[in-house]
C-alpha positions in Angstrom: 4.1 30.3 -2.1 7.7 30.2 -2.1 10.9 28.7 -1.3 14.0 30.6 -1.1 17.4 29.7 -2.3 19.2 32.4 -0.7 22.4 33.7 -2.1 24.8 34.4 0.6 28.5 33.9 1.0 29.4 30.3 0.3 30.3 29.5 3.9 26.9 30.8 5.1 24.8 29.0 2.5 26.4 25.6 2.8 25.0 24.6 6.2 21.6 26.2 5.5 19.8 26.5 2.3 18.8 24.0 -0.1 15.9 23.0 -1.9 13.4 25.3 -3.3 9.8 25.6 -3.5 7.6 27.6 -5.7 4.8 28.8 -4.0 5.3 31.0 -1.1 8.0 30.7 1.4 11.7 30.4 1.4 13.7 28.7 4.1 17.4 29.5 4.4 18.0 26.5 6.6 18.2 23.5 4.4 14.7 23.9 3.2 12.7 26.2 0.9 9.6 27.2 -0.8 8.9 30.0 -3.3 6.5 32.8 -3.8 6.1 34.5 -7.2 4.5 37.9 -7.6 4.1 39.2 -11.1 3.6 42.7 -12.4 -0.1 42.4 -12.1 -0.2 40.5 -8.8 0.7 37.0 -7.6 1.4 34.3 -10.1 -0.1 31.1 -8.9 0.1 27.5 -10.1 -3.7 27.2 -10.0 -3.9 27.6 -13.8 -2.0 24.3 -14.1 -4.7 22.5 -12.2 -7.7 22.9 -14.4 -9.5 19.9 -15.9 -8.4 20.5 -19.5 -4.8 20.5 -18.5 -5.2 17.4 -16.3 -7.1 15.5 -19.1 -4.5 16.4 -21.7 -1.7 15.1 -19.5 -3.6 12.0 -18.6 -4.5 11.1 -22.1 -0.8 11.4 -23.1 0.3 9.3 -20.2 -2.3 6.6 -21.1 -2.0 6.6 -24.8 -1.3 3.0 -26.0 1.7 4.4 -27.9 3.0 6.2 -24.9 6.3 5.1 -23.4 6.5 2.9 -20.3 6.9 4.4 -16.8 10.1 6.3 -16.3 12.7 4.0 -14.7 14.0 4.6 -11.2 16.7 7.2 -10.8 19.4 7.5 -8.1 20.1 10.6 -6.1 22.7 11.5 -3.6 22.5 13.6 -0.4 24.9 16.5 -0.2 25.1 18.6 2.9 24.0 22.2 2.3 22.4 21.2 -1.0 20.0 18.4 -0.3 19.0 15.5 -2.6 20.9 15.9 -5.9 20.0 14.1 -9.1 21.3 14.2 -12.7 18.8 16.0 -15.0 18.8 16.6 -18.8 16.9 19.6 -20.2 16.0 19.5 -23.9 18.5 16.6 -24.3 21.3 18.9 -22.9 23.1 17.9 -19.7 23.6 16.3 -17.3 22.9 19.0 -14.8 22.8 18.8 -11.0 19.3 19.5 -9.6 18.1 19.4 -6.1 14.9 17.3 -5.6 12.4 19.4 -3.6 8.9 18.2 -2.9 8.1 21.7 -1.5 9.1 23.7 -4.6 5.9 23.8 -6.7 7.9 24.4 -9.9 11.1 23.6 -11.8 13.7 26.2 -11.2 16.5 26.6 -13.7 19.6 28.8 -13.7 20.1 31.2 -16.6 23.3 29.4 -17.7 21.4 26.1 -18.0 18.6 27.8 -19.8 21.0 29.2 -22.3 22.8 25.9 -22.9 19.6 23.9 -23.3 17.9 26.5 -25.4 14.9 27.0 -23.2 12.1 29.1 -24.7 10.6 31.9 -22.7 6.9 31.6 -22.1 5.8 35.0 -23.3 7.0 38.0 -21.3 5.9 36.7 -17.9 8.2 38.1 -15.3 8.0 37.0 -11.7 9.6 38.4 -8.6 10.7 35.9 -6.0 10.3 36.5 -2.3 11.6 34.5 0.6 10.3 33.2 3.9 10.7 36.7 5.3 8.1 38.0 2.8 10.6 40.4 1.4 10.6 40.6 -2.4 14.0 40.2 -4.1 15.2 38.0 -6.9 13.5 37.8 -10.2 12.9 35.3 -13.0 10.8 34.5 -16.0 8.4 31.7 -16.9 9.7 29.3 -19.6 8.7 26.1 -21.4 10.6 22.9 -22.0 10.6 20.4 -24.8 11.5 17.6 -22.5 13.0 16.8 -19.1 14.8 13.6 -18.2 16.1 12.3 -14.9 18.9 9.8 -14.1 19.6 9.2 -17.8 19.2 11.2 -21.0 16.4 9.0 -22.4 14.5 8.7 -19.1 11.9 11.3 -20.0 9.4 12.5 -17.4 5.8 13.1 -18.5 5.1 16.5 -16.8 6.7 19.9 -17.0 4.5 22.1 -14.9 5.6 25.6 -14.0 9.2 26.4 -15.1 11.1 29.5 -13.8 14.4 30.7 -15.1 16.4 32.8 -12.6 20.0 34.0 -11.9 19.4 33.7 -8.1 20.6 30.1 -7.7 23.9 29.3 -6.0 26.6 28.8 -8.6 27.1 25.1 -7.8 23.4 24.3 -8.3 22.0 24.1 -11.8 18.3 23.9 -10.8 15.6 22.5 -8.6 13.2 19.7 -9.5 9.8 19.4 -7.9 8.8 15.7 -8.6 5.1 16.4 -8.2 5.2 18.7 -11.2 7.7 16.8 -13.2 6.1 13.3 -12.8 2.5 14.6 -13.1 0.0 12.9 -13.6 2.0 9.9 -12.3 2.7 9.2 -8.7 6.3 8.8 -7.4 8.1 7.2 -4.5 11.1 8.7 -2.8 13.0 5.8 -1.2 15.3 7.8 1.2 17.2 4.8 2.7 18.1 3.6 -0.8 18.6 7.0 -2.5 16.1 6.4 -5.4 13.1 8.0 -6.9 10.6 5.9 -9.0 7.3 6.4 -10.7 4.0 4.5 -10.4 0.6 4.9 -12.2 -2.0 5.9 -9.5 -4.8 4.8 -11.8 -3.5 1.3 -11.9 -1.9 1.0 -8.5 -3.5 3.7 -6.3 -2.8 4.2 -2.6 -6.5 4.4 -2.0 -8.0 1.3 -0.3 -4.6 0.1 1.0 -4.0 -0.7 4.6 -1.4 1.4 6.5 2.0 -0.4 6.4 3.4 -1.7 9.7 5.3 1.2 11.3 4.0 3.7 8.8 0.9 5.5 7.7 -1.3 6.5 4.7 -2.4 10.1 5.1 -4.4 12.7 3.2 -2.4 15.0 0.9 -3.7 18.6 1.2 -3.2 20.9 -1.7 -2.9 24.6 -0.9 -4.8 27.3 -2.8 -2.3 27.7 -5.6 -0.2 24.6 -6.0 0.0 20.8 -5.6 2.6 21.0 -2.9 2.2 18.2 -0.3 0.8 19.3 3.0 -0.2 16.9 5.7 -2.0 17.2 9.1 0.1 16.9 12.3 -1.2 15.9 15.7 -4.8 15.1 14.7 -5.3 18.2 12.6 -3.9 20.8 15.0 -1.3 21.9 12.5 -0.4 21.3 8.8 3.1 20.8 7.5 4.7 20.9 4.1 6.7 17.8 3.3 9.9 19.4 2.1 12.8 17.1 1.2 15.2 20.1 1.6 14.7 20.5 5.3 14.4 19.1 8.8 11.6 20.3 11.0 11.5 24.1 10.7 8.9 26.1 12.6 8.1 29.8 12.9 7.7 31.4 16.4 3.9 31.7 15.8 3.6 27.9 15.7 5.5 27.0 18.9 2.6 26.8 21.2 0.5 24.4 19.0 3.5 22.1 18.8 4.6 22.3 22.4 7.9 24.0 21.7 9.6 26.1 24.4 10.8 29.1 22.4 13.2 30.4 25.1 15.5 27.4 24.8 17.9 26.4 22.1 21.1 27.6 20.5 21.6 29.9 17.5 22.6 28.1 14.3 23.9 31.4 12.8 23.9 35.1 13.4 21.3 35.4 10.7 21.2 34.8 6.9 19.4 36.5 4.1 16.7 34.6 2.3 15.9 34.5 -1.4 14.1 37.9 -1.2 17.0 39.6 0.7 15.1 39.4 4.0 16.9 38.3 7.2 16.0 35.0 8.9 17.4 33.6 12.1 17.3 29.9 13.2 17.6 28.5 16.7 18.0 24.7 17.2 15.6 23.8 20.0 14.8 20.6 21.9 13.7 17.7 19.6 10.0 17.2 19.5 7.6 14.4 18.9 4.8 14.7 16.3 2.1 12.5 14.9 1.2 12.0 11.2 -2.0 9.9 11.1 -1.2 6.7 13.0 2.6 7.3 12.8 4.5 8.9 15.7 7.8 10.5 14.9 10.0 11.0 18.0 12.8 13.3 18.8 12.9 15.2 15.5 15.7 17.7 15.1 13.9 21.0 15.2 14.8 24.6 14.1 12.8 27.6 15.4 12.8 30.4 12.8 12.4 34.1 13.5 11.9 36.9 11.0 9.3 34.9 9.0 6.3 36.4 7.3 2.8 35.6 8.7 1.5 32.3 7.4 4.8 30.7 6.8 4.3 26.9 6.8 5.8 24.3 9.1 8.4 22.4 7.1 8.7 18.7 7.7 11.7 17.3 5.8 14.3 14.6 5.4 15.7 14.8 8.9 12.4 13.4 10.1 11.5 11.3 7.1 14.9 9.7 6.4 13.9 6.2 7.6 11.0 6.0 5.1 10.1 5.4 1.5 7.4 8.0 0.8 4.9 7.5 -2.0 2.9 10.4 -3.4 -0.4 9.7 -5.1 -1.5 13.0 -6.7 -4.8 11.6 -8.2 -6.2 10.3 -4.9 -4.3 12.9 -2.9 -2.7 10.4 -0.5 0.8 10.0 0.8 2.2 6.7 2.2 5.1 6.6 4.6 6.5 3.1 4.8 9.7 2.1 6.8 12.4 1.4 4.3 15.4 -0.9 4.5 18.9 0.3 3.3 21.1 -2.2 1.5 23.7 -4.0 3.6 22.1 -2.6 6.7 23.4 0.9 5.9 
């Protein structure tokens, strides 16, 4: 799957693109997701999900000598770039990374890879395609010694799939998928308070908890090749990818199921090129109301995308989720949305 950080003129990228996602689709309008096809076919993240990998990660995380949970880290929201956090790679940094729950991998610029002495993972080359399905930018798989967030010594337990590429915008050092970086721990994105924190889903699982007032606990659906967080909308009529780099972005093929009138709306741009050099257009349409479990989200800012490949996912992002703290439990495959409270009534 894939997320596209598209490289276009600075003025064009600023209002649109932002976070990435490693698995299949790229969205040039403040949201993204990636698709990697290697020389011998598509490179998936399925290899990272086998039992031996899981057990190894879990044993390290629960070793009596293992360090305590990572401490919470603060991020800041920047228009045109998303949720930015300080990251250290192999003790080098800090670097500015965009947090993207829809990425499916850690994406690192070639400059940062050189400075932090990242080691290539064999000769694995991947080509990156965007939401349009057009293949374009390339990169290579790599491995990290360590990755820290918020502070140099705040090391995260997981590394997951790492891709080094020269296709990122010059003012963005990389993209962090917290599902991959915190694995096998769970994590909470507190959007009203601009913090990300970890929890141990074996000790404090979301399973068995009651839905919070004004919120919901819903099933986390993995796709075929990654752990990216998909949820059911409107009693299972549609699935959406929770993507912290976007608002609600929908392809024309999904308009009928979500009750969108495709003939209405205004163009947000004449068209931009996605990560794979394909052209995507976005039209801001009437806000819609959707339901996630028992939670109803009303009047969500919505973009209708044209030029997308068949099968591009609905993206549900921070424009819809901003009032919530969102907890991701990857072991029990549950996601909790709980209304948050910003300090000082912000």
